[in-house]
C-alpha angles and dihedrals in degrees: 000000000000123000089251090054091049088049091049091051090050092048091051090049090050092046089054092046093050093048089053094042091049088049089231120181117292092249090057092048092047093048087055090051090046092052091052091049092051089050091052091047095046090050097048090131085067092051095123094056096038093049088049089055093046091050089052090052087052091053090049092062090079089065098046094107091057107028098033130240120348125246087264131019123243089243094055090047091047090052091055096042092051088071103027098041095195103188095209091059089049091048090051091049092050091048092050092046091051098040100038119011101040089058087060093042091242125142096197097129096048087080086067098035092051088056091072090065121092091227095050106168095220096052095093086061091072126063093222092060101030096075110044115201 
């Protein structure tokens, strides 16, 4: 990926995080998620680097209480992964859930892991997934 593409990815993550933090309306939040999804789909040729970055984000969730919010929320990532189903991201989430969150009896990452299922319970909350074609 070029530095411009990395900057664009970071800007999209920041925009999604800002929409969530400002508690903007659900359509604005979903649009920020949608823009991120389109970016990931458009840059599929850079999947290895992008998935490595997303897996790194998954690993950062364990430090959120100390370091503050991650670059991308679990909800934004779940939105993207519901459609993309990148197995490496799911495996990273399963590993983190098992290695870190289970020991603390937290189900935090199941919000992401469940998004890989066709019957994702949160899907109807989003316009993109509520009206299947």
